[in-house]
N, C-alpha and C positions, 0 to 999 in steps of 0.2 A: 751847432759848436760841437767839434768832435770832445770827446772826456776820452780821458785815458782809460784802457781796458787792459785789467790785469787778470791775467790767466794763473790757476794754479794746477800743478803735475805731480806726480808721484812714479820714479822711475829709478828701478833697482831700490824700492825703500828710502827713495831721496826724494827733499822737495825742491822741487823745480819752479823759478817763476819767469812767466813772460809778460813784460809791458809792452802795450804799444801805445807810443806818444803822437802818431797821427791815425787818419782815414783812412793811408792810401795803404795799411798793411793792416794783417788781421788771423787768426788761427785758421782761415781758410786756404793759407798759405801751407800749411803744418796737417793736412786731414790723418796723417798716421799719427797723431798725437792725443786723438779724440778718445783715444780706452784707459788713457791714462791721464786722464783731467780729475780731479779733486775741489773738493772746497777745501776753504782757507782754513789752516790748522788741523787738517788730516794728516801731514807728515811730521815725523820724529826731529829731523833735522834736515835742513834746508842748506843747501851747498853752494846753488847757483840761483843767479838773478840775472835776467837779461831783457835790455831794453832797446828796444826797437824804434829810432827816431832817424828819418832819413835827413834832419839837418844837421848832424854828427860831420865834421869835418875833417879829415885825416890830420895827423901829427905833421907838423911840421919837418922837413926832410932834416934839419941840422939839429934836431930834437931826438933822432931815431937812428940806426943803422940797418944795412941787410942782413939777414942772417941766410937765408935762401930763399929759391922755388922750390917748391914740392911741387911735383906730378903725382897725380890721384887716380888716374886712368878715366875721370869723369873731367877734368880740367886742370887747373894750377891755381895753389896757393902761394901766395910772394908772403914772406915774413919778415917783418922787421921786428927785433929789439928798441924799447923805448929807453932812451938812458937814463929817464927819472924811476924807471920800474913799469914794468908789464910788456904787452906785445900789441902791435898792429898786423891784422891780416886784411890782405887783398882776397879773395875769394872771386877766381874765373872760373865761365864754364867751359868745354870744349872745345866752341869755338872762338875762346880768349877774351868774352867779354864780362867786364866789371860786374859782377852780382852784387857783390855784399862786402864793405867795408866794416872790419868787427874789430874793436879796440879794448880790451881788456887788461884789468890788472895781475900784479903777480903771480896771484893764486886761483886766478880763473874765478873767483865769485861774484864778482863784480863784471859784468862784459854790456856794452853798449856795440849795437850795429846801426849800418843804414843799408837801405836796399835800394839796388836800381836796375830799372830794365823794365822787361814784361812782365806778366805773372808767373811765365816758367820761369824765368830769369830770377826773380825774387823769393820763389818758392826753393830752388835749388841753393840758392845762397843762405836762405835763413835756415836752411835742413843741414847744411853744410857746418855753418857755423855752431848751431845746436849741439851736432856731434863731437865736433874739435873742442869746445869748451866743455860739455859733459865729460868726456873725456880726461881732459886735463882736471879738470875743477875736482872730479871722485878718486885720483890719483892718488891723494894722500890717505884714502882710507880705505885702501887692500881692496882695491876695486879697478878693472881692466875691462875697455871696450875691445872686442877682440874681434877678427877678420874670423868666422867659421860659420858653417851652419849646423844647425842645432837641432837633435829628434828628441824626444819624451818617450822613455818605455818605463809603466810604473811609476816609482816615486824618483826616479834619475833621469840627468839629462844626458845627452852624450855629443861631444862637440865635436866636428869633423874641421880641420885644418888643410889649406891648402891653396898653393898661388891658384889665384883664378883661373877657370877653365880646365883645373887639371880632376876634379870629379867630385868636389865635395857634395854638392847639389843630388849629384846622381846617386851616390851612395848612400844618402840620406832619403832618397826616391825608391830604393831598393829597400829600406828598410822599413819606407812607410806602406809598399806596394806588398811585401813578402813577409813580414816578422808580425805575431799580433800585439796589440797594444799600443803601436807608434802610432803618435803625432808630431807636428811640426813647432816647435819652439820659435824659430827665429830660421831666417836663410842666409844670413849675411853678418851680423853684427850684433850679435847677445853679447850680455855682462854678463862679468864674473866677477864674485864677490868673497871675499874670505872674513866669515864671521863668526865668532866665537871656536876657531880652530878647525871650522869646517868648510868646505867652498861651495858655491851656489851660484846656478845659471839664473839668470835672469831674461825675459824678454826684452827687446827694447823698441822705440818706433824707427831703428832705423834696418831694413832687411834687406837691402838692394833689389832686384827687381822683382822680386818675389812678395807679393803687399802681405806678410805676416805678422800684425803685432799683436801679442799677447800680453799682457799684464799679469804674468805670472811667475813664478820663483819654483826653483826644484833643488835641490842636489846633484853636483855634479858627480856624474859615474866616473866619466875617463875624458880627455882627451886624445882624439885619432888624427895623427897626418896622413893624410892618404898620398900615396905613391905608385904611378901606373905601373903595372908589370905583364908579364907572360904568365902566369899564375896566381894565385891566390894564397896569402898569408900573414900572419898575424906577430909581432914580436913587438914586448915591453921594452921601452927605450930606458938607456941609462941617464944617471943623471946629466951629465952634458947633452946628450942628444933630447932628452926633454927639455931644457934650457934653451936650446939653439930652435925647437919647433916652436915652443910658447913666445920666445923674446919676436921671432918674425913674423908673429899673429897679432901683436897686441899694438894699439895706438898710442906714440908714446914721442919724447920731443927728446933727441938722446945732446942735442945741442944746451938744454936746462937743466943744467947737473942735480939740483934739486927733485924736479919731479922724474928723472931718469932714475935715480937712486932709488926713488918710491918704487916706481914703477920693476924695479931690479927685486925688490926687497918682495914684492907681492907675489912676481912668478918663484921665488924662492918658497914661497910658503904654499904655493899651488903644487909645486913638484913632492914638499914633504905631505901634503893632504889627500892627491889625487893622482893617480896612475895615468902618464899617456906612454901612447902607443904605439907603431907605425905598421898600417895598413897598406901591403903590396898586392893590387888587385887589378882584376878585370871590372868592366862596367856588368856585372852579372848578378842573376840571385845569388849563386855559391858565394862569392863574396861578402854579402850581407851575412849569411849564416854564420860561414866562419868567423866574423867578424863580432857577433852577437855574440857566438858561444863564449868567444875569448874573454870579453871586455865587460859583459852583462853582469850588474851588482843584485843580488835575490832582495 
């Protein structure tokens, strides 16, 4: 007989628990979480408990209302607001197949989900469920999950922001290949936290197509928006430009007033504590050298 499996993790210094209620699912579905595993009691603040139970059923249609369908690039997420509070998500892969049913309370502190399909479908569904649940559960704690490629040099991390395919990973590759003392922290979804007035970047279990899952914390040196150009130059953004850059890069729910307001408050703190730049660049070594010279913290 299957015994409930409880797993504990520390992500961005927050405690996360994943509980499996049946033998159909296990941590084999989430290999990127392995380096974030901890023993019970090793986290100071627990923010999210996820229960995976394939017996979970959708909320009756009369008790929820459709918010929207979100295209993620890898699939579609159908979002419903539960009338008594909380949300229901249907996570579909790029082929339109239902991979995960997720039902959350209004604070995303207690989440239940059911998985469906092949191993790869279940893995995709659970990984997506964990990512969005963490993003919204941590929103009230001056924390953001951002879409960025992040490199560490010395004691600081530098997050490069841009639309997919614009050159985030290319710029980071230039830093790694040509600049001394650089290493990759995360190539797609690092975590940003403001703690005691300082901004930190954390590795996460979500790193896109590059398997870089590091349980590490560094001070944030700068945020840099990448824009393709015919020559290389760097400029520091003013407050309005910085706001637009950061807001476009974070995971949030604009339809949820409370979560969106907390996200905006955290962005305001980031702008107050950390410089935001725009790098106009070619995909070459010179762009990395010029950028590094302009933004590097000693």
